[in-house]
C-alpha positions in Angstrom: 0.0 0.0 0.0 2.8 2.4 1.0 4.5 1.9 -2.4 1.3 2.7 -4.3 0.8 5.9 -2.3 4.4 7.0 -3.0 3.9 6.4 -6.7 0.8 8.4 -6.8 2.3 11.4 -4.9 5.3 11.3 -7.3 3.0 11.3 -10.3 1.1 14.3 -8.8 4.3 16.1 -8.0 5.7 16.0 -11.6 2.9 18.1 -13.2 3.0 20.5 -10.2 6.8 21.0 -10.7 6.1 21.5 -14.4 3.5 24.2 -13.6 5.9 25.8 -11.1 8.7 25.9 -13.8 6.3 27.4 -16.4 5.2 30.1 -13.9 8.8 30.9 -13.1 9.6 31.3 -16.8 6.6 33.5 -17.5 7.6 35.7 -14.6 11.2 36.0 -15.9 10.1 36.8 -19.4 7.5 39.4 -18.2 10.2 41.0 -15.9 12.6 41.4 -18.9 9.8 42.9 -21.0 8.7 45.3 -18.3 12.3 46.4 -17.6 12.9 47.0 -21.3 9.7 49.0 -21.7 9.2 50.8 -18.4 12.7 50.9 -16.7 13.4 50.1 -13.1 11.0 52.6 -11.5 8.0 51.4 -13.6 8.7 47.7 -13.1 7.3 46.5 -9.8 6.6 42.9 -8.8 2.8 43.6 -9.1 3.2 45.0 -12.7 5.3 41.9 -13.7 2.9 39.5 -12.0 -0.1 41.0 -13.8 1.8 40.8 -17.2 2.7 37.2 -16.5 -0.9 36.4 -15.6 -0.1 35.2 -12.1 -0.9 36.5 -8.6 1.5 38.7 -6.7 1.7 36.0 -4.0 2.8 33.4 -6.6 5.4 35.9 -7.9 6.8 36.4 -4.4 6.8 32.7 -3.8 9.3 32.3 -6.6 11.1 35.6 -6.1 10.9 37.0 -2.5 12.3 40.4 -3.5 12.2 42.7 -6.5 16.0 42.5 -6.7 15.7 38.7 -6.8 13.2 38.8 -9.7 15.1 41.3 -11.9 18.6 39.9 -11.5 17.2 36.4 -12.2 15.3 37.7 -15.2 18.3 39.3 -16.9 20.5 36.3 -16.1 17.9 33.9 -17.6 17.7 35.8 -20.9 21.5 36.2 -21.0 21.8 32.4 -20.7 19.1 31.9 -23.4 21.0 34.3 -25.8 24.3 32.5 -25.1 22.7 29.2 -25.9 21.2 30.7 -29.1 24.6 32.1 -30.1 26.3 28.7 -29.7 23.4 27.1 -31.6 24.2 29.3 -34.6 27.6 27.7 -34.8 27.1 24.2 -33.6 30.5 23.0 -34.9 32.4 25.6 -32.8 34.9 27.9 -34.5 33.4 29.4 -37.7 35.1 29.9 -41.0 33.3 33.1 -41.5 34.5 35.6 -38.9 32.2 38.2 -40.1 29.2 36.0 -39.3 30.5 35.6 -35.7 31.1 39.4 -35.3 27.6 40.1 -36.6 26.1 37.5 -34.2 28.0 39.0 -31.3 26.9 42.5 -32.1 23.3 41.2 -32.2 23.7 40.1 -28.6 23.8 43.8 -27.7 20.7 44.9 -29.5 17.1 44.2 -28.6 15.2 43.9 -25.4 17.8 41.9 -23.4 20.4 44.7 -23.7 17.8 47.3 -23.0 16.7 45.5 -19.9 20.2 44.9 -18.7 21.0 48.6 -19.2 18.0 49.6 -17.0 19.3 47.2 -14.4 22.8 48.7 -14.5 21.4 52.2 -14.1 19.2 51.1 -11.2 22.2 49.3 -9.6 24.3 52.5 -9.8 21.8 54.1 -7.4 20.6 51.1 -5.4 23.1 49.8 -2.8 21.1 46.5 -2.4 21.1 45.8 -6.1 24.7 46.8 -7.0 26.6 43.8 -5.8 24.2 41.4 -7.5 24.3 43.2 -10.8 28.1 43.5 -10.6 28.5 39.8 -10.0 26.0 38.9 -12.7 27.7 41.2 -15.3 31.1 39.7 -14.5 29.7 36.2 -15.0 27.9 37.1 -18.2 31.0 38.9 -19.5 33.2 35.9 -18.8 30.8 33.6 -20.6 30.4 35.9 -23.6 34.2 36.3 -23.9 34.7 32.5 -23.7 32.1 32.0 -26.5 33.7 34.7 -28.6 37.1 33.1 -28.3 35.8 29.7 -29.2 33.8 30.9 -32.2 36.6 33.1 -33.6 39.1 30.3 -33.2 41.3 32.7 -31.2 44.5 31.5 -29.4 44.7 33.5 -26.2 48.3 32.3 -25.6 49.4 34.9 -28.3 50.1 38.3 -26.8 47.3 40.8 -27.4 44.7 38.3 -28.5 42.6 38.5 -25.3 42.6 42.3 -25.5 41.5 42.1 -29.1 38.6 39.9 -28.3 37.6 42.1 -25.4 37.9 45.1 -27.6 35.4 43.5 -30.1 32.9 42.9 -27.2 33.4 46.5 -26.0 32.8 47.7 -29.5 29.6 45.5 -29.8 28.3 47.0 -26.5 28.9 50.5 -27.9 26.9 49.7 -31.0 24.2 48.4 -28.8 24.1 51.6 -26.8 23.9 53.6 -30.1 21.1 51.4 -31.2 19.0 52.5 -28.2 18.6 55.9 -29.8 18.7 55.2 -33.5 18.7 52.0 -35.5 21.5 52.8 -37.9 21.8 49.3 -39.4 23.9 50.4 -42.4 26.6 52.0 -40.2 26.6 48.9 -38.0 27.1 46.6 -41.0 30.1 48.7 -42.1 31.6 48.5 -38.6 31.0 44.8 -38.4 32.8 44.3 -41.8 35.8 46.4 -40.8 36.1 44.5 -37.5 35.9 41.1 -39.2 38.7 42.2 -41.6 40.8 43.4 -38.6 40.3 40.1 -36.8 41.3 38.1 -39.9 44.6 40.0 -39.9 45.3 39.8 -36.1 44.0 36.4 -35.0 
């Protein structure tokens, strides 16, 4: 009898865990969208919960504080984008460096970067948030750098290679910042082409 009951409770627990995971993901996606659209001051737990279609209590069950919710949201989407970037080049190092540079630049345009930027601005003024965002950014930065090195087929044992790759990522972030104000795609394409040519010479 005991074995049957355990089996039943396990069977019941699985759909409940699936629902819990789905609720968490909806909250994270809603948080990123709110942050990108409304900024830090306009993005409360209540606003995110309403957008996600869940109760405020359910939101706070998953994320006890506002800081927990938004740092987790940006981290979640950053991981999703890293996964998507790797999926574009499943074989690893690409023959076409321009395609890699273009894909890296794309990481810094769109709602993820906009949301992250709002989080950075908020963290510069919120003592409670700053250490979390600093740690998150360091982790995301290391992961992006590692992916860039792999995809470009760069050998970091050569002097200056690490700085060259980091310069590429800093440039991509700068293009992402410029894109917040005007979508100058033609200029971005010219810069991407030039950087790809420079990398072919240097790496």
